[in-house]
C-alpha positions in Angstrom: 0.2 0.0 -0.1 1.2 3.4 -1.1 2.2 6.1 1.8 -0.6 8.3 0.2 -3.3 5.6 0.4 -2.1 4.8 3.9 -2.7 8.7 4.9 -5.8 8.8 3.0 -7.2 5.7 5.0 -6.0 7.1 8.2 -7.8 10.2 7.6 -11.1 8.3 6.6 -10.9 6.6 9.8 -10.3 9.5 11.9 -13.3 11.5 10.1 -15.6 8.3 10.6 -14.6 8.4 14.4 -15.4 11.8 14.6 -18.7 11.4 13.0 -20.0 8.6 15.2 -18.8 10.5 18.3 -20.7 13.3 16.9 -23.9 11.1 16.4 -23.6 9.8 19.9 -23.7 13.5 21.0 -27.0 14.2 19.0 -28.5 11.0 20.0 -28.0 12.0 23.6 -29.4 15.4 23.2 -32.7 14.2 21.0 -32.9 10.7 23.0 -36.2 11.8 24.6 -38.2 14.9 24.4 -41.5 16.4 23.6 -42.9 17.7 20.2 -45.8 19.9 19.1 -47.1 20.8 15.9 -50.0 23.2 14.6 -52.4 21.6 12.1 -55.7 23.0 10.5 -57.3 21.1 13.3 -55.4 22.3 15.9 -52.2 21.6 18.0 -50.7 18.0 18.2 -48.5 17.1 21.3 -46.7 14.0 22.3 -43.6 13.1 24.1 -41.1 10.4 23.1 -38.2 8.2 24.3 -35.6 6.1 22.4 -34.0 3.1 24.1 -30.4 3.1 25.1 -29.6 0.4 23.0 -28.9 1.3 19.6 -26.8 0.5 16.5 -24.8 3.5 14.8 -23.6 2.9 11.4 -21.4 5.8 9.5 -20.9 5.3 5.8 -17.8 6.7 3.9 -19.4 10.0 2.9 -20.3 10.7 6.6 -24.0 10.0 6.4 -25.1 8.2 9.7 -27.8 5.9 10.4 -29.2 5.3 14.0 -31.3 2.0 14.5 -32.7 2.4 18.4 -34.0 -0.9 19.7 -37.3 0.6 20.6 -39.3 3.9 20.7 -41.7 5.1 23.3 -44.8 7.6 22.3 -46.8 9.3 24.6 -49.7 11.2 23.3 -50.4 14.2 25.2 -53.9 15.4 23.9 -57.1 14.2 22.6 -56.3 15.5 19.0 -52.9 13.3 18.7 -54.9 10.4 19.4 -56.4 10.7 15.9 -52.8 10.8 14.4 -50.9 7.4 13.4 -47.8 6.7 14.7 -46.1 7.1 11.2 -46.5 10.8 11.0 -45.4 11.2 14.7 -42.0 9.2 13.9 -41.5 11.6 10.9 -41.5 14.4 13.3 -38.8 12.6 15.5 -36.7 11.9 12.4 -36.7 15.5 11.2 -34.7 16.6 14.4 -31.9 14.2 13.3 -32.2 14.9 9.6 -30.6 18.5 10.4 -27.4 16.7 11.5 -27.3 14.4 8.4 -28.4 11.5 10.6 -31.0 9.1 9.7 -33.2 7.8 12.5 -34.4 4.4 11.5 -37.6 3.2 12.9 -37.6 -0.3 14.9 -39.9 -3.1 14.1 -43.7 -2.2 14.7 -43.5 -4.6 17.5 -41.0 -2.2 19.5 -42.8 0.9 19.1 -45.0 1.4 22.2 -47.6 4.0 22.3 -49.5 5.5 25.1 -52.7 7.0 24.3 -53.9 10.3 26.1 -56.8 9.8 28.6 -58.9 12.5 30.3 -57.5 13.1 33.7 -59.7 11.6 36.3 -60.8 13.7 39.2 -60.8 12.7 42.7 -64.3 11.6 43.3 -64.3 12.5 47.0 -67.5 11.9 48.6 -69.6 14.4 50.4 -69.2 12.8 53.7 -65.4 12.7 53.4 -65.6 16.4 52.6 -67.8 16.9 55.6 -65.8 14.9 57.9 -62.5 17.0 57.0 -64.3 20.2 57.5 -66.0 19.3 60.9 -62.5 18.0 62.1 -61.1 21.4 61.5 -64.1 23.6 62.7 -64.3 21.5 66.0 -60.6 21.7 66.6 -60.9 25.4 66.2 -64.2 25.9 68.4 -63.8 23.2 71.0 -62.4 25.7 73.3 -63.4 29.3 73.6 -65.2 32.2 75.1 -68.7 33.3 74.7 -70.4 36.5 76.1 -73.9 36.4 77.6 -75.9 39.6 78.0 -77.0 39.9 81.6 -77.8 36.4 82.5 -75.9 36.0 85.8 -77.6 34.2 88.6 -77.2 37.1 91.1 -78.7 40.5 90.9 -75.4 42.0 90.4 -75.0 39.9 87.3 -76.8 42.4 85.1 -74.3 43.2 82.7 -72.6 41.1 80.0 -71.0 38.2 81.5 -68.1 36.2 79.9 -67.9 32.2 80.0 -65.0 30.1 79.0 -65.9 26.7 77.8 -64.3 23.4 76.7 -66.2 20.7 74.9 -65.5 17.1 75.3 -62.7 16.0 72.9 -64.9 13.2 71.5 -67.9 13.7 69.2 -70.0 11.3 66.7 -70.2 12.4 62.9 -73.5 11.4 61.6 -73.2 10.0 58.1 -75.1 11.2 55.2 -76.7 14.4 56.9 -76.9 17.6 54.9 -76.1 19.9 56.7 -73.6 17.9 58.8 -74.6 17.0 62.2 -72.3 16.5 65.0 -73.2 14.9 68.4 -70.8 15.9 71.2 -70.2 12.8 73.7 -71.0 13.3 77.2 -68.2 14.2 79.8 -70.7 12.9 82.3 -74.2 12.5 82.6 -76.3 15.1 80.7 -73.0 17.3 80.6 -71.2 17.9 77.1 -68.7 20.7 78.2 -67.2 22.6 81.0 -68.1 26.1 81.7 -66.0 28.6 83.7 -67.6 32.0 84.6 -64.9 34.9 84.1 -65.1 37.2 87.0 -64.5 41.0 86.4 -60.9 40.5 88.3 -60.2 37.8 85.7 -60.6 34.8 88.3 -62.7 31.9 86.8 -65.4 29.9 88.6 -66.6 26.5 87.3 -70.2 26.3 86.7 -71.6 22.9 87.7 -74.5 22.0 85.2 -75.9 19.6 88.0 -76.7 22.6 90.2 -80.1 23.6 89.5 -80.0 27.3 90.2 -77.0 27.6 87.3 -78.7 25.3 84.9 -80.1 28.4 82.9 -76.4 29.9 82.5 -75.2 26.3 81.2 -77.9 26.2 78.4 -77.5 29.9 77.3 -73.6 29.2 76.9 -74.3 25.8 75.0 -76.8 27.7 72.4 -74.1 30.4 71.9 -71.7 27.7 71.1 -74.2 26.0 68.9 -74.7 29.4 66.7 -70.9 29.5 66.4 -71.1 26.0 64.6 -74.1 27.2 62.6 -72.2 29.9 61.2 -69.8 27.1 59.3 -73.0 25.2 58.3 -72.8 22.5 61.1 -75.2 21.5 63.4 -74.1 20.7 67.1 -76.0 18.4 69.2 
C-alpha cells in the first residue's frame, strides 16, 4: 500500500470516528423530548423516548444511520390520539435529519404507544369532605369564650358576663346528613362541656350543670356555642 493511500485511509478512519462521536452526542441530545405541531385541526402534542440500546452506522461519505431498539410515544392530547404513529415518527426523524443523521424506526412490535386519556378527578364523597371540615372547625371551636347579656344568677350580674368553655374532645359525625350533624359525647351524665364564669377581676369559677340554680346559664352558653357552629354550616347536638 502506498504512503498516500495509508494517509488517506487514516484520515478516513479519523473522520468516521469523529462523525460517530458526533452521532453519540446528537442521540443523547434528542434521545427523549416533547414535540408539538400546529395543524389545521389544532395542535398535536406528544412526548417520546428512544431506547439506550441502539446501532450506529457511519458510511464513507459521513452520513449516519441510528437504529434504536425501541421507541416509546406518549400522546399528550385528544387530537393527537387521532394521528397515526407514522407521522409522529417522521417528526422525531426530522430532528436528526438536521445533522445528516437518519433515524431508522424499529419493528412495529418495538414501537410502544400510550394514548392520551382524560385526567380523572378525585371523586371525594360528600361525607369525606364534611368529615374533614368538621374536624377542622371542631378543633378551632372546641375551646373558647362566649358573652352572655346580663344572664348571671345574682342581681349584680345584670351586665354582660363572659364564660370560658371546653367541649368534650370526643364527638360523633352522623353520616349522610346535609347539613352535617355532630353529636358531642357526654363528659358525665347530661354534660357535654365544662363552663367557667370569668369574674371582673379575671378569676374563673367553674359552673356545675347539675346545680339547678345555674342550669339556665349552662343552656345559654351551650346555645351560643351551637350558634358558632351554625356559622360554618354545622349542626351541633
